[in-house]
C-alpha positions in Angstrom: 5.1 -33.0 35.3 7.2 -30.8 32.9 6.3 -27.3 32.3 6.1 -26.2 28.6 8.1 -23.2 27.4 6.3 -21.4 24.5 7.7 -19.7 21.4 6.3 -17.1 19.2 5.6 -17.7 15.5 4.8 -15.0 13.0 3.3 -16.1 9.6 5.8 -15.4 6.7 3.3 -13.1 5.0 2.2 -11.7 8.4 -1.3 -13.1 8.1 -1.3 -14.3 11.7 0.8 -14.9 14.8 0.6 -17.5 17.6 2.6 -19.3 20.3 3.6 -23.0 20.3 5.7 -25.2 22.5 9.4 -24.4 22.0 10.5 -28.0 21.5 7.9 -28.6 18.8 8.7 -28.5 15.1 7.1 -26.0 12.8 6.7 -26.5 9.0 5.8 -24.0 6.3 4.4 -25.1 3.0 3.7 -23.1 -0.2 5.0 -19.8 1.2 2.6 -20.0 4.2 -0.6 -21.3 2.6 -0.3 -24.2 5.1 1.7 -24.2 8.4 2.1 -27.2 10.7 3.1 -27.5 14.4 3.8 -30.7 16.4 6.3 -32.7 18.4 9.4 -33.8 16.5 9.3 -37.4 17.8 5.7 -38.1 16.7 4.2 -38.2 13.2 0.7 -39.0 14.4 0.3 -35.8 16.4 0.1 -32.3 14.9 -1.9 -29.2 14.0 -2.2 -27.6 10.5 -3.4 -24.2 9.7 -4.5 -23.6 6.1 -5.4 -20.2 4.5 -8.5 -20.8 2.5 -8.6 -19.2 -1.0 -11.1 -16.5 -0.2 -10.9 -12.7 0.4 -13.7 -12.0 3.0 -15.0 -9.4 5.4 -14.9 -11.3 8.7 -17.7 -9.4 10.3 -20.0 -10.1 7.5 -19.3 -13.8 7.1 -19.4 -14.8 10.8 -22.9 -16.3 10.5 -21.8 -18.4 7.5 -18.9 -20.1 9.2 -20.8 -23.2 10.2 -21.9 -23.7 6.6 -18.3 -23.2 5.4 -17.1 -25.8 7.8 -19.7 -28.2 6.6 -18.7 -27.6 2.9 -15.0 -28.1 3.7 -15.3 -31.8 4.1 -17.5 -34.8 4.7 -19.8 -34.0 7.6 -19.5 -37.6 8.8 -15.9 -36.8 9.8 -16.9 -34.4 12.5 -19.5 -33.9 15.3 -20.5 -31.4 18.0 -20.2 -28.2 16.0 -20.1 -25.1 18.4 -18.8 -21.6 18.7 -15.3 -21.5 20.2 -15.3 -18.6 22.6 -11.6 -19.2 23.6 -10.5 -17.8 20.3 -9.5 -14.2 19.7 -11.2 -14.3 16.4 -14.7 -15.5 15.3 -14.5 -19.2 14.9 -16.3 -22.5 15.2 -15.0 -25.8 16.4 -16.0 -29.5 15.9 -14.7 -32.8 17.1 -13.4 -35.5 14.8 -15.9 -38.3 14.4 -13.4 -40.9 13.2 -12.6 -43.7 15.6 -8.9 -43.4 14.7 -8.6 -39.7 15.5 -9.2 -37.7 18.6 -8.5 -34.3 17.1 -10.6 -31.2 16.2 -11.5 -29.0 13.3 -11.8 -25.2 13.3 -12.9 -22.6 10.8 -11.9 -19.0 11.7 -12.5 -15.6 10.2 -10.4 -12.6 10.9 -9.6 -9.4 9.0 -10.0 -10.4 5.3 -8.9 -14.1 5.6 -10.5 -17.5 6.4 -8.5 -20.2 8.1 -9.2 -23.9 8.3 -7.4 -25.7 11.2 -7.2 -29.4 12.0 -5.5 -31.5 14.6 -4.4 -35.1 14.5 -4.4 -36.9 17.9 -4.6 -40.6 18.8 -7.9 -41.1 20.6 -6.3 -42.6 23.7 -4.1 -39.5 24.1 -6.7 -36.8 23.9 -6.1 -35.6 27.5 -2.4 -35.3 26.8 -2.4 -33.4 23.5 -5.6 -31.4 23.2 -4.8 -28.9 26.0 -1.6 -27.7 24.4 -3.4 -27.5 21.0 -6.2 -25.5 22.6 -3.7 -23.1 24.2 -2.0 -22.6 20.8 -5.4 -21.9 19.2 -6.3 -19.4 22.0 -3.1 -17.5 21.2 -3.9 -17.3 17.4 -4.1 -13.6 16.4 -5.0 -12.8 12.8 -3.1 -9.6 11.9 -5.0 -8.4 8.8 -6.9 -5.3 10.1 -5.2 -3.0 7.5 -6.0 -5.4 4.7 -9.6 -5.6 5.9 -9.9 -1.8 5.9 -8.6 -1.6 2.3 -10.9 -4.4 1.2 -13.9 -2.4 2.6 -12.6 0.7 0.7 -12.4 -1.5 -2.5 -15.9 -2.9 -1.9 -17.3 0.6 -1.5 -15.8 1.6 -4.8 -17.0 -1.6 -6.4 -20.6 -0.9 -5.4 -20.4 2.6 -6.9 -18.9 1.4 -10.1 -21.5 -1.3 -10.6 -24.2 1.4 -10.1 -22.5 3.8 -12.6 -21.4 1.3 -15.2 -23.6 -1.8 -15.0 -22.5 -2.9 -18.5 -18.9 -3.2 -17.3 -19.7 -5.9 -14.7 -16.8 -4.9 -12.5 -15.3 -7.6 -10.3 -12.4 -7.9 -7.7 -9.1 -8.5 -9.3 -5.6 -9.0 -7.8 -4.5 -5.6 -9.1 -7.8 -3.7 -8.5 -11.3 -3.8 -10.1 -11.7 -5.2 -13.6 -14.5 -4.5 -16.0 -15.2 -5.9 -19.4 -12.8 -3.5 -21.1 -11.6 -1.4 -18.3 -9.2 -1.8 -15.3 -9.4 0.5 -12.2 -6.3 0.5 -10.2 -6.7 1.3 -6.5 -3.1 1.8 -5.2 -3.2 5.6 -5.2 -6.7 5.5 -3.5 -5.4 3.1 -0.8 -2.4 5.5 -0.1 -4.7 8.5 0.3 -7.2 6.7 2.5 -4.5 5.2 4.7 -2.9 8.6 5.1 -6.2 10.3 5.9 -8.7 7.7 7.2 -11.0 10.3 8.6 -11.5 11.7 5.1 -12.3 8.3 3.5 -15.7 9.3 2.1 -14.4 12.5 0.6 -11.4 10.7 -0.9 -13.5 8.0 -2.5 -16.0 10.6 -3.8 -13.2 12.6 -5.5 -11.7 9.3 -6.8 -15.0 8.4 -8.4 -15.3 11.9 -9.9 -11.9 11.5 -11.5 -12.9 8.1 -13.0 -16.2 9.7 -14.4 -14.2 12.4 -16.0 -11.7 10.1 -17.5 -14.5 8.2 -19.1 -15.8 11.4 -20.7 -12.3 12.3 -21.8 -10.9 10.6 -24.9 -8.0 9.2 -22.9 -5.4 7.4 -24.9 -6.4 9.2 -28.1 -5.4 12.8 -27.3 -3.7 14.7 -30.1 -0.3 16.3 -29.4 -1.4 19.7 -30.9 -4.4 19.7 -28.5 -2.7 18.7 -25.2 1.0 19.9 -25.6 0.4 23.0 -23.4 -1.0 20.7 -20.6 2.1 18.5 -20.4 4.0 18.8 -17.1 6.9 17.0 -15.3 6.1 15.1 -12.1 8.8 13.8 -9.8 8.4 10.3 -8.5 10.6 7.8 -6.5 12.4 5.3 -8.7 10.5 2.4 -7.1 7.1 4.0 -8.2 7.7 2.3 -11.6 7.5 -1.5 -11.6 8.3 -3.9 -14.4 5.2 -6.0 -13.7 2.7 -3.3 -12.6 0.3 -0.7 -14.1 3.2 1.8 -14.2 5.6 -0.3 -16.3 4.7 1.6 -19.6 5.3 5.1 -18.1 7.7 7.3 -20.0 10.3 8.6 -17.6 13.6 10.5 -17.5 16.5 9.8 -15.2 17.1 12.6 -12.7 19.1 12.3 -9.4 19.8 9.2 -7.3 16.4 7.7 -6.2 14.2 10.2 -8.1 12.9 10.1 -11.7 10.9 12.5 -13.8 7.6 11.2 -15.1 5.3 13.3 -17.4 1.6 14.0 -17.1 -1.3 15.6 -19.0 -3.0 17.9 -16.5 -6.8 18.1 -16.7 -9.0 20.2 -14.5 -9.6 17.4 -12.1 -6.9 14.7 -12.6 -3.5 13.8 -14.1 -3.0 11.2 -16.9 0.5 9.8 -17.1 2.3 9.8 -20.4 3.5 6.4 -21.7 6.0 5.3 -24.2 3.1 4.4 -26.5 2.1 8.1 -26.5 5.5 9.3 -27.7 5.4 6.9 -30.6 1.8 7.8 -31.4 2.7 11.5 -31.4 6.0 10.9 -33.2 7.9 13.2 -30.8 11.2 12.5 -29.1 11.8 12.2 -25.4 13.9 15.4 -25.5 11.0 17.3 -27.2 8.6 16.1 -24.5 10.9 17.1 -21.7 11.6 20.6 -23.1 7.8 21.2 -23.5 7.0 20.0 -20.1 9.7 22.2 -18.4 8.5 25.2 -20.5 4.9 24.6 -19.3 6.2 24.3 -15.7 7.9 27.7 -16.0 4.6 29.3 -16.9 2.7 28.0 -13.9 1.8 30.6 -11.2 3.6 30.7 -7.9 1.9 31.5 -4.6 1.6 35.3 -4.1 3.0 34.7 -0.6 5.6 32.2 0.3 5.4 31.0 3.9 8.7 31.2 5.7 10.5 31.8 8.9 13.9 32.9 10.2 16.0 30.5 12.3 17.3 32.0 15.6 20.8 30.7 14.7 20.7 32.3 11.3 19.2 31.4 7.9 15.7 31.1 6.6 13.1 28.5 5.7 10.6 29.0 2.9 7.9 26.5 2.2 6.6 26.5 -1.4 2.9 25.4 -1.4 1.3 25.7 -4.8 -1.9 23.7 -4.0 -1.9 22.1 -7.4 -0.2 18.8 -6.6 2.9 20.0 -8.4 4.7 21.7 -5.5 7.6 19.3 -5.7 7.8 19.7 -9.5 8.8 23.4 -9.0 12.2 22.1 -8.1 12.7 21.6 -11.8 11.9 25.2 -12.6 14.7 26.5 -14.8 15.1 29.7 -12.7 14.7 28.0 -9.3 18.0 29.1 -7.9 17.5 32.7 -9.2 14.0 32.9 -7.6 15.1 31.9 -4.1 18.8 32.5 -3.7 18.3 36.1 -2.6 16.4 35.4 0.6 18.1 32.0 1.3 21.7 32.7 0.1 23.7 30.5 -2.3 23.9 27.6 -2.3 20.7 26.7 -0.5 19.0 23.4 0.2 15.6 21.9 -0.8 13.5 18.9 0.2 10.7 17.1 -1.6 9.6 14.4 0.9 6.3 14.1 -1.0 4.4 15.3 -4.1 2.8 18.3 -2.3 5.8 19.5 -0.3 8.8 21.7 -1.4 10.7 23.1 1.5 13.8 25.3 0.9 16.3 26.4 3.5 19.6 28.2 4.0 23.0 26.5 4.3 23.2 26.4 8.0 24.3 23.3 9.9 21.7 23.4 12.7 19.0 24.2 10.2 20.0 21.4 7.8 19.9 18.8 10.7 16.5 19.9 11.9 14.9 19.9 8.4 16.5 16.6 7.6 14.7 15.0 10.5 11.4 16.5 9.4 11.9 15.4 5.8 12.2 11.8 7.0 9.0 12.0 9.1 7.1 13.6 6.2 8.4 11.0 3.7 7.3 8.1 5.9 3.8 9.3 6.6 2.9 10.7 3.1 0.5 9.1 0.7 2.7 10.2 -2.2 6.3 10.0 -1.0 9.3 10.9 -3.1 12.5 11.0 -1.1 13.8 12.0 2.4 17.1 13.1 0.7 17.9 16.8 0.7 19.2 18.5 -2.5 21.7 21.4 -2.7 20.7 24.1 -5.2 23.5 26.0 -6.8 23.8 28.5 -9.6 25.1 25.6 -11.8 22.3 23.2 -11.0 20.9 20.8 -8.4 23.1 18.3 -6.6 21.8 15.3 -4.5 23.4 15.1 -1.0 23.7 12.4 1.5 20.9 12.2 4.1 21.7 13.8 7.4 22.3 11.4 10.2 
């Protein structure tokens, strides 16, 4: 009797993973909506896993799985419905009732997805083929915990929005939550909650407050004379702006390498990004907007005390924490070099791994290497990342440098 060697399979969209016999074929259809596994030499033996077109909460839908299996096909095609306790996920199994088929059916819920699985086996060969199929199914691991967590966040926000704005009839949408005449995007909320899961309730509460205030504000109809002193620059990574997403209409200016300058109207509780439509409506040029934003930035207060330290091998580190979500924007201050060159020397270096971090440091090799490592760590874990790249600040301006290895 031959011993099977097993091979790992990871779904192309990372929905699930499993193990199957190494000598079997595997087939992927429609970018992973359906995946098949079976011996190459047989066309009457195989297993298919299909992702059903639902976004669900597996824990809440568990009791509905038998009903879902019943609705997925003619009940005369299967018998002996029961819970399959050999699965890692919540699932039910049934046997094929067709005389020409000795296979099985499964419906399985995990994370935020629902899977329908079926096997085809000649009735006379059940004993040969069902054991490897059952082992394959026992290895099936749905890897959608993060997506389920985010779906629960979205569901919590959806419930609150339906309470606050019943006339909008908010519903789930591919890009967020859609009302009758309003779209609520959740990407920033997701980033915040993922970065600070223990503060989920507080973050959602503040997010909803911002939405409430944006409803009370005449957003999109602001007059330039009224808001021009509230316009500020905000640094963003170039990939923040997508051609097919909610950011595609933002007005931006090119800056250095992988960083661009966006512009916002700063309210007491939130920022509203400025679009190309705004500039046309206000009949102002991009140059005039930029000049006003930088002038406004120059008037913003700085911390009374700048946190810092001296390096034992020479040089200093100064952290600029303005606590207004515009720490990184201070790098654009027209007198940035003049303000910090005395304690740090000239030229000095600066890093903006995320929106709320601006670290400056002296031109010392050991210091540059140590800070560069920290910039990369902060960039990777931030909810509002900008760049891990350091910048050299000179009397003539700011220069992008290569990332330290």
